[in-house]
A tleap script that builds the chain and sets N, CA, C and O, in Angstrom:
source leaprc.protein.ff14SB
mol = sequence {
  NMET LEU ASN GLY LEU ASN LEU CYS THR LEU
  LEU GLU LYS TYR CYS TYR SER LYS LYS ILE
  SER ASP LYS GLU VAL GLU PHE LEU GLU ARG
  CYS TRP LEU ASP SER LEU ASN SER LEU HIE
  TYR ASN ARG TYR PRO GLY ILE ALA PRO ALA
  ILE VAL CYS ASP GLU ALA GLY VAL ALA ARG
  GLY SER TYR TRP ILE SER CYS ASN ALA ALA
  ILE LEU ASP LYS LEU LYS PRO LEU GLY THR
  THR ARG SER ARG SER ALA ARG ILE PHE ASP
  VAL LEU PHE GLN SER GLY LEU ILE ALA CALA
}
set mol.1.N position { 0.813 -1.198 0.000 }
set mol.1.CA position { 0.000 0.000 0.000 }
set mol.1.C position { 0.856 1.261 0.000 }
set mol.1.O position { 0.477 2.267 -0.600 }
set mol.2.N position { 1.992 1.216 0.659 }
set mol.2.CA position { 2.840 2.401 0.732 }
set mol.2.C position { 3.888 2.436 -0.371 }
set mol.2.O position { 4.716 3.346 -0.410 }
set mol.3.N position { 3.863 1.461 -1.260 }
set mol.3.CA position { 4.835 1.445 -2.353 }
set mol.3.C position { 4.701 2.710 -3.184 }
set mol.3.O position { 3.597 3.110 -3.552 }
set mol.4.N position { 5.827 3.329 -3.473 }
set mol.4.CA position { 5.827 4.517 -4.313 }
set mol.4.C position { 5.524 5.807 -3.577 }
set mol.4.O position { 5.656 6.887 -4.152 }
set mol.5.N position { 5.123 5.719 -2.325 }
set mol.5.CA position { 4.849 6.937 -1.567 }
set mol.5.C position { 6.122 7.416 -0.890 }
set mol.5.O position { 6.978 6.624 -0.495 }
set mol.6.N position { 6.219 8.705 -0.771 }
set mol.6.CA position { 7.287 9.292 0.016 }
set mol.6.C position { 6.650 10.325 0.938 }
set mol.6.O position { 5.437 10.533 0.903 }
set mol.7.N position { 7.450 10.954 1.740 }
set mol.7.CA position { 6.950 11.932 2.700 }
set mol.7.C position { 6.104 12.999 2.011 }
set mol.7.O position { 4.996 13.299 2.457 }
set mol.8.N position { 6.615 13.565 0.940 }
set mol.8.CA position { 5.933 14.666 0.252 }
set mol.8.C position { 4.592 14.216 -0.317 }
set mol.8.O position { 3.574 14.882 -0.129 }
set mol.9.N position { 4.598 13.093 -1.005 }
set mol.9.CA position { 3.374 12.576 -1.612 }
set mol.9.C position { 2.322 12.277 -0.555 }
set mol.9.O position { 1.148 12.602 -0.728 }
set mol.10.N position { 2.742 11.668 0.522 }
set mol.10.CA position { 1.807 11.284 1.575 }
set mol.10.C position { 1.212 12.507 2.275 }
set mol.10.O position { 0.014 12.530 2.557 }
set mol.11.N position { 2.028 13.517 2.557 }
set mol.11.CA position { 1.500 14.723 3.199 }
set mol.11.C position { 0.547 15.467 2.273 }
set mol.11.O position { -0.486 15.963 2.722 }
set mol.12.N position { 0.878 15.552 0.987 }
set mol.12.CA position { -0.026 16.211 0.039 }
set mol.12.C position { -1.347 15.447 -0.058 }
set mol.12.O position { -2.418 16.052 -0.072 }
set mol.13.N position { -1.268 14.131 -0.126 }
set mol.13.CA position { -2.475 13.294 -0.185 }
set mol.13.C position { -3.351 13.557 1.038 }
set mol.13.O position { -4.567 13.708 0.917 }
set mol.14.N position { -2.733 13.610 2.203 }
set mol.14.CA position { -3.484 13.872 3.432 }
set mol.14.C position { -4.142 15.255 3.393 }
set mol.14.O position { -5.293 15.404 3.803 }
set mol.15.N position { -3.427 16.252 2.909 }
set mol.15.CA position { -3.965 17.614 2.872 }
set mol.15.C position { -5.213 17.710 1.998 }
set mol.15.O position { -6.139 18.456 2.313 }
set mol.16.N position { -5.234 16.970 0.927 }
set mol.16.CA position { -6.389 17.003 0.026 }
set mol.16.C position { -7.536 16.114 0.500 }
set mol.16.O position { -8.700 16.481 0.340 }
set mol.17.N position { -7.234 14.964 1.075 }
set mol.17.CA position { -8.288 14.008 1.434 }
set mol.17.C position { -8.701 14.074 2.901 }
set mol.17.O position { -9.810 13.673 3.254 }
set mol.18.N position { -7.821 14.575 3.748 }
set mol.18.CA position { -8.010 14.586 5.209 }
set mol.18.C position { -8.146 13.172 5.768 }
set mol.18.O position { -8.686 12.971 6.856 }
set mol.19.N position { -7.649 12.196 5.008 }
set mol.19.CA position { -7.691 10.801 5.439 }
set mol.19.C position { -6.278 10.249 5.454 }
set mol.19.O position { -5.452 10.576 4.602 }
set mol.20.N position { -6.017 9.394 6.454 }
set mol.20.CA position { -4.701 8.767 6.539 }
set mol.20.C position { -4.850 7.454 7.313 }
set mol.20.O position { -5.557 7.393 8.319 }
set mol.21.N position { -4.191 6.430 6.842 }
set mol.21.CA position { -4.269 5.123 7.502 }
set mol.21.C position { -3.244 5.039 8.633 }
set mol.21.O position { -2.333 5.861 8.732 }
set mol.22.N position { -3.415 4.038 9.470 }
set mol.22.CA position { -2.453 3.811 10.552 }
set mol.22.C position { -1.063 3.528 9.991 }
set mol.22.O position { -0.065 3.993 10.542 }
set mol.23.N position { -0.993 2.771 8.904 }
set mol.23.CA position { 0.306 2.464 8.294 }
set mol.23.C position { 0.965 3.729 7.742 }
set mol.23.O position { 2.185 3.878 7.808 }
set mol.24.N position { 0.163 4.626 7.205 }
set mol.24.CA position { 0.708 5.885 6.695 }
set mol.24.C position { 1.209 6.761 7.836 }
set mol.24.O position { 2.235 7.426 7.697 }
set mol.25.N position { 0.506 6.772 8.950 }
set mol.25.CA position { 0.971 7.521 10.125 }
set mol.25.C position { 2.287 6.928 10.618 }
set mol.25.O position { 3.204 7.666 10.980 }
set mol.26.N position { 2.383 5.612 10.634 }
set mol.26.CA position { 3.638 4.956 11.032 }
set mol.26.C position { 4.776 5.353 10.096 }
set mol.26.O position { 5.898 5.587 10.547 }
set mol.27.N position { 4.495 5.430 8.800 }
set mol.27.CA position { 5.504 5.848 7.829 }
set mol.27.C position { 5.957 7.282 8.120 }
set mol.27.O position { 7.155 7.568 8.116 }
set mol.28.N position { 5.002 8.184 8.371 }
set mol.28.CA position { 5.351 9.571 8.698 }
set mol.28.C position { 6.166 9.636 9.985 }
set mol.28.O position { 7.089 10.441 10.105 }
set mol.29.N position { 5.820 8.791 10.934 }
set mol.29.CA position { 6.563 8.740 12.203 }
set mol.29.C position { 8.015 8.314 11.959 }
set mol.29.O position { 8.937 8.889 12.537 }
set mol.30.N position { 8.213 7.312 11.108 }
set mol.30.CA position { 9.585 6.880 10.778 }
set mol.30.C position { 10.344 8.003 10.078 }
set mol.30.O position { 11.525 8.217 10.350 }
set mol.31.N position { 9.675 8.719 9.182 }
set mol.31.CA position { 10.317 9.858 8.511 }
set mol.31.C position { 10.719 10.915 9.531 }
set mol.31.O position { 11.802 11.494 9.439 }
set mol.32.N position { 9.847 11.165 10.501 }
set mol.32.CA position { 10.149 12.148 11.535 }
set mol.32.C position { 11.360 11.715 12.350 }
set mol.32.O position { 12.254 12.520 12.611 }
set mol.33.N position { 11.393 10.454 12.750 }
set mol.33.CA position { 12.535 9.961 13.528 }
set mol.33.C position { 13.831 10.077 12.728 }
set mol.33.O position { 14.863 10.463 13.278 }
set mol.34.N position { 13.789 9.749 11.447 }
set mol.34.CA position { 14.977 9.892 10.594 }
set mol.34.C position { 15.435 11.343 10.532 }
set mol.34.O position { 16.635 11.619 10.511 }
set mol.35.N position { 14.485 12.266 10.504 }
set mol.35.CA position { 14.831 13.677 10.357 }
set mol.35.C position { 15.438 14.276 11.621 }
set mol.35.O position { 15.997 15.371 11.571 }
set mol.36.N position { 15.339 13.582 12.749 }
set mol.36.CA position { 15.937 14.096 13.986 }
set mol.36.C position { 17.462 14.052 13.973 }
set mol.36.O position { 18.106 14.746 14.760 }
set mol.37.N position { 18.033 13.263 13.107 }
set mol.37.CA position { 19.486 13.148 13.023 }
set mol.37.C position { 20.043 14.389 12.331 }
set mol.37.O position { 19.925 14.529 11.114 }
set mol.38.N position { 20.645 15.282 13.097 }
set mol.38.CA position { 21.115 16.549 12.521 }
set mol.38.C position { 22.190 16.348 11.459 }
set mol.38.O position { 22.360 17.201 10.588 }
set mol.39.N position { 22.915 15.240 11.516 }
set mol.39.CA position { 23.918 14.975 10.483 }
set mol.39.C position { 23.263 14.636 9.157 }
set mol.39.O position { 23.912 14.661 8.111 }
set mol.40.N position { 21.995 14.325 9.201 }
set mol.40.CA position { 21.226 13.997 7.999 }
set mol.40.C position { 21.145 15.197 7.044 }
set mol.40.O position { 20.935 15.024 5.844 }
set mol.41.N position { 21.311 16.397 7.575 }
set mol.41.CA position { 21.119 17.601 6.761 }
set mol.41.C position { 22.417 18.071 6.139 }
set mol.41.O position { 22.937 19.132 6.482 }
set mol.42.N position { 22.928 17.280 5.230 }
set mol.42.CA position { 24.115 17.724 4.512 }
set mol.42.C position { 23.713 18.506 3.273 }
set mol.42.O position { 24.561 19.052 2.568 }
set mol.43.N position { 22.409 18.556 3.014 }
set mol.43.CA position { 21.867 19.366 1.927 }
set mol.43.C position { 20.720 20.186 2.481 }
set mol.43.O position { 20.249 19.968 3.597 }
set mol.44.N position { 20.293 21.118 1.683 }
set mol.44.CA position { 19.181 21.975 2.052 }
set mol.44.C position { 17.871 21.195 1.977 }
set mol.44.O position { 17.544 20.683 0.907 }
set mol.45.N position { 17.104 21.081 3.070 }
set mol.45.CA position { 15.836 20.351 3.013 }
set mol.45.C position { 14.807 21.084 2.150 }
set mol.45.O position { 14.862 22.307 2.012 }
set mol.46.N position { 13.887 20.342 1.580 }
set mol.46.CA position { 12.892 20.914 0.677 }
set mol.46.C position { 11.833 21.736 1.392 }
set mol.46.O position { 11.513 21.511 2.560 }
set mol.47.N position { 11.303 22.696 0.647 }
set mol.47.CA position { 10.242 23.569 1.139 }
set mol.47.C position { 8.895 22.981 0.712 }
set mol.47.O position { 8.717 22.595 -0.443 }
set mol.48.N position { 7.970 22.917 1.631 }
set mol.48.CA position { 6.638 22.379 1.351 }
set mol.48.C position { 5.765 23.435 0.674 }
set mol.48.O position { 5.958 24.632 0.888 }
set mol.49.N position { 4.808 22.993 -0.140 }
set mol.49.CA position { 3.887 23.947 -0.765 }
set mol.49.C position { 2.930 24.551 0.263 }
set mol.49.O position { 2.783 24.042 1.375 }
set mol.50.N position { 2.292 25.634 -0.132 }
set mol.50.CA position { 1.420 26.380 0.777 }
set mol.50.C position { 0.321 25.514 1.384 }
set mol.50.O position { 0.036 25.639 2.575 }
set mol.51.N position { -0.300 24.643 0.599 }
set mol.51.CA position { -1.410 23.831 1.124 }
set mol.51.C position { -0.954 22.933 2.272 }
set mol.51.O position { -1.703 22.711 3.223 }
set mol.52.N position { 0.263 22.421 2.188 }
set mol.52.CA position { 0.782 21.552 3.246 }
set mol.52.C position { 1.128 22.389 4.476 }
set mol.52.O position { 0.821 21.998 5.602 }
set mol.53.N position { 1.760 23.532 4.264 }
set mol.53.CA position { 2.083 24.422 5.390 }
set mol.53.C position { 0.811 24.876 6.102 }
set mol.53.O position { 0.751 24.898 7.331 }
set mol.54.N position { -0.212 25.240 5.309 }
set mol.54.CA position { -1.475 25.693 5.898 }
set mol.54.C position { -2.136 24.588 6.714 }
set mol.54.O position { -2.605 24.833 7.826 }
set mol.55.N position { -2.175 23.382 6.173 }
set mol.55.CA position { -2.780 22.247 6.890 }
set mol.55.C position { -2.008 21.936 8.169 }
set mol.55.O position { -2.598 21.557 9.181 }
set mol.56.N position { -0.689 22.098 8.118 }
set mol.56.CA position { 0.155 21.827 9.285 }
set mol.56.C position { 0.073 22.939 10.324 }
set mol.56.O position { 0.412 22.734 11.489 }
set mol.57.N position { -0.379 24.117 9.899 }
set mol.57.CA position { -0.446 25.247 10.823 }
set mol.57.C position { 0.898 25.904 11.049 }
set mol.57.O position { 1.145 26.487 12.105 }
set mol.58.N position { 1.774 25.809 10.044 }
set mol.58.CA position { 3.090 26.454 10.121 }
set mol.58.C position { 3.169 27.528 9.040 }
set mol.58.O position { 2.334 27.578 8.137 }
set mol.59.N position { 4.167 28.374 9.142 }
set mol.59.CA position { 4.325 29.457 8.172 }
set mol.59.C position { 4.563 28.902 6.770 }
set mol.59.O position { 5.266 27.907 6.594 }
set mol.60.N position { 3.974 29.553 5.790 }
set mol.60.CA position { 4.244 29.170 4.402 }
set mol.60.C position { 5.729 29.334 4.137 }
set mol.60.O position { 6.359 30.271 4.626 }
set mol.61.N position { 6.279 28.416 3.360 }
set mol.61.CA position { 7.712 28.424 3.097 }
set mol.61.C position { 8.499 27.584 4.091 }
set mol.61.O position { 9.730 27.609 4.092 }
set mol.62.N position { 7.790 26.836 4.940 }
set mol.62.CA position { 8.453 25.962 5.915 }
set mol.62.C position { 8.937 24.681 5.246 }
set mol.62.O position { 8.497 24.327 4.152 }
set mol.63.N position { 9.840 24.006 5.916 }
set mol.63.CA position { 10.376 22.747 5.404 }
set mol.63.C position { 9.339 21.628 5.513 }
set mol.63.O position { 8.466 21.643 6.380 }
set mol.64.N position { 9.465 20.658 4.605 }
set mol.64.CA position { 8.619 19.468 4.651 }
set mol.64.C position { 8.695 18.801 6.022 }
set mol.64.O position { 7.676 18.385 6.572 }
set mol.65.N position { 9.902 18.700 6.570 }
set mol.65.CA position { 10.062 17.994 7.845 }
set mol.65.C position { 9.365 18.724 8.990 }
set mol.65.O position { 8.904 18.089 9.938 }
set mol.66.N position { 9.284 20.045 8.911 }
set mol.66.CA position { 8.550 20.814 9.920 }
set mol.66.C position { 7.051 20.571 9.780 }
set mol.66.O position { 6.340 20.439 10.777 }
set mol.67.N position { 6.578 20.512 8.543 }
set mol.67.CA position { 5.161 20.225 8.296 }
set mol.67.C position { 4.806 18.825 8.777 }
set mol.67.O position { 3.762 18.622 9.397 }
set mol.68.N position { 5.668 17.870 8.495 }
set mol.68.CA position { 5.426 16.498 8.937 }
set mol.68.C position { 5.301 16.451 10.457 }
set mol.68.O position { 4.382 15.829 10.990 }
set mol.69.N position { 6.215 17.100 11.145 }
set mol.69.CA position { 6.181 17.102 12.612 }
set mol.69.C position { 4.886 17.726 13.126 }
set mol.69.O position { 4.263 17.195 14.046 }
set mol.70.N position { 4.482 18.847 12.539 }
set mol.70.CA position { 3.272 19.538 12.994 }
set mol.70.C position { 2.016 18.706 12.728 }
set mol.70.O position { 1.116 18.656 13.566 }
set mol.71.N position { 1.955 18.059 11.570 }
set mol.71.CA position { 0.796 17.215 11.260 }
set mol.71.C position { 0.756 16.005 12.188 }
set mol.71.O position { -0.311 15.630 12.675 }
set mol.72.N position { 1.912 15.394 12.436 }
set mol.72.CA position { 1.948 14.279 13.388 }
set mol.72.C position { 1.527 14.725 14.786 }
set mol.72.O position { 0.850 13.982 15.498 }
set mol.73.N position { 1.926 15.937 15.181 }
set mol.73.CA position { 1.520 16.453 16.494 }
set mol.73.C position { -0.002 16.565 16.592 }
set mol.73.O position { -0.574 16.370 17.665 }
set mol.74.N position { -0.657 16.881 15.467 }
set mol.74.CA position { -2.122 16.955 15.456 }
set mol.74.C position { -2.753 15.561 15.464 }
set mol.74.O position { -3.710 15.303 16.195 }
set mol.75.N position { -2.204 14.671 14.641 }
set mol.75.CA position { -2.790 13.340 14.476 }
set mol.75.C position { -2.530 12.414 15.660 }
set mol.75.O position { -3.381 11.605 16.031 }
set mol.76.N position { -1.356 12.544 16.241 }
set mol.76.CA position { -0.919 11.601 17.281 }
set mol.76.C position { -0.064 12.359 18.305 }
set mol.76.O position { 1.154 12.190 18.345 }
set mol.77.N position { -0.707 13.195 19.134 }
set mol.77.CA position { 0.054 13.994 20.106 }
set mol.77.C position { 0.888 13.113 21.035 }
set mol.77.O position { 0.514 11.986 21.359 }
set mol.78.N position { 2.019 13.659 21.448 }
set mol.78.CA position { 2.933 12.916 22.316 }
set mol.78.C position { 2.563 13.012 23.787 }
set mol.78.O position { 3.156 12.321 24.616 }
set mol.79.N position { 1.614 13.837 24.122 }
set mol.79.CA position { 1.200 13.957 25.518 }
set mol.79.C position { 2.076 14.927 26.276 }
set mol.79.O position { 2.156 16.106 25.932 }
set mol.80.N position { 2.736 14.429 27.314 }
set mol.80.CA position { 3.483 15.314 28.207 }
set mol.80.C position { 4.911 15.586 27.748 }
set mol.80.O position { 5.578 16.453 28.311 }
set mol.81.N position { 5.392 14.866 26.740 }
set mol.81.CA position { 6.759 15.106 26.273 }
set mol.81.C position { 6.775 16.256 25.271 }
set mol.81.O position { 5.727 16.701 24.803 }
set mol.82.N position { 7.966 16.726 24.952 }
set mol.82.CA position { 8.099 17.822 23.983 }
set mol.82.C position { 7.509 17.412 22.643 }
set mol.82.O position { 7.617 16.257 22.230 }
set mol.83.N position { 6.892 18.358 21.979 }
set mol.83.CA position { 6.259 18.068 20.691 }
set mol.83.C position { 7.312 17.738 19.634 }
set mol.83.O position { 8.484 18.089 19.767 }
set mol.84.N position { 6.868 17.066 18.597 }
set mol.84.CA position { 7.757 16.760 17.473 }
set mol.84.C position { 8.235 18.056 16.820 }
set mol.84.O position { 9.394 18.180 16.424 }
set mol.85.N position { 7.314 19.019 16.717 }
set mol.85.CA position { 7.663 20.300 16.095 }
set mol.85.C position { 8.790 20.999 16.847 }
set mol.85.O position { 9.707 21.544 16.233 }
set mol.86.N position { 8.721 20.984 18.169 }
set mol.86.CA position { 9.767 21.617 18.977 }
set mol.86.C position { 11.100 20.904 18.787 }
set mol.86.O position { 12.148 21.546 18.714 }
set mol.87.N position { 11.058 19.596 18.709 }
set mol.87.CA position { 12.301 18.837 18.537 }
set mol.87.C position { 12.897 19.059 17.147 }
set mol.87.O position { 14.116 19.160 17.010 }
set mol.88.N position { 12.054 19.136 16.117 }
set mol.88.CA position { 12.550 19.414 14.762 }
set mol.88.C position { 13.144 20.816 14.705 }
set mol.88.O position { 14.178 21.027 14.072 }
set mol.89.N position { 12.491 21.779 15.366 }
set mol.89.CA position { 13.024 23.136 15.406 }
set mol.89.C position { 14.436 23.127 15.979 }
set mol.89.O position { 15.334 23.767 15.431 }
set mol.90.N position { 14.636 22.406 17.074 }
set mol.90.CA position { 15.964 22.332 17.689 }
set mol.90.C position { 17.003 21.772 16.727 }
set mol.90.O position { 18.114 22.295 16.638 }
set mol.91.N position { 16.648 20.711 16.007 }
set mol.91.CA position { 17.582 20.095 15.055 }
set mol.91.C position { 17.905 21.060 13.921 }
set mol.91.O position { 19.065 21.196 13.533 }
set mol.92.N position { 16.890 21.728 13.389 }
set mol.92.CA position { 17.120 22.685 12.300 }
set mol.92.C position { 17.967 23.862 12.782 }
set mol.92.O position { 18.830 24.352 12.053 }
set mol.93.N position { 17.718 24.308 14.004 }
set mol.93.CA position { 18.496 25.404 14.575 }
set mol.93.C position { 19.951 24.985 14.775 }
set mol.93.O position { 20.866 25.726 14.415 }
set mol.94.N position { 20.165 23.808 15.342 }
set mol.94.CA position { 21.527 23.313 15.571 }
set mol.94.C position { 22.268 23.088 14.259 }
set mol.94.O position { 23.493 23.202 14.206 }
set mol.95.N position { 21.532 22.772 13.210 }
set mol.95.CA position { 22.138 22.554 11.894 }
set mol.95.C position { 22.406 23.865 11.166 }
set mol.95.O position { 23.021 23.870 10.100 }
set mol.96.N position { 21.948 24.972 11.736 }
set mol.96.CA position { 22.142 26.273 11.108 }
set mol.96.C position { 21.175 26.554 9.968 }
set mol.96.O position { 21.408 27.460 9.167 }
set mol.97.N position { 20.092 25.788 9.887 }
set mol.97.CA position { 19.140 25.959 8.790 }
set mol.97.C position { 18.044 26.965 9.094 }
set mol.97.O position { 17.369 27.445 8.183 }
set mol.98.N position { 17.862 27.290 10.379 }
set mol.98.CA position { 16.921 28.335 10.773 }
set mol.98.C position { 17.536 29.134 11.911 }
set mol.98.O position { 18.439 28.668 12.606 }
set mol.99.N position { 17.029 30.338 12.083 }
set mol.99.CA position { 17.480 31.191 13.180 }
set mol.99.C position { 16.391 31.227 14.245 }
set mol.99.O position { 15.213 31.021 13.953 }
set mol.100.N position { 16.792 31.487 15.463 }
set mol.100.CA position { 15.825 31.520 16.575 }
set mol.100.C position { 14.942 32.735 16.512 }
set mol.100.O position { 14.077 32.915 17.370 }
savepdb mol mol.pdb
quit
């Protein structure tokens, strides 16, 4: 079912349909965990389109990984621990990709 999907395709699909399966949420979660590795950013991460940023509730022009974190925070909140969005912000800041 997830063959051929990537983070970008899956987030866009969700933004248009407002539907997502448990397996797709698990896939987004794995993408989020992979993105926490600050050494992973040896290149400039991609910018998400406006519809994805709007659905995620982040500023237009934000990174895909920031949108993924924000959407996951809505779909599957972590409860009392720090949000995924806050943790991604820290990684992007430490990588020098965003300013505080």
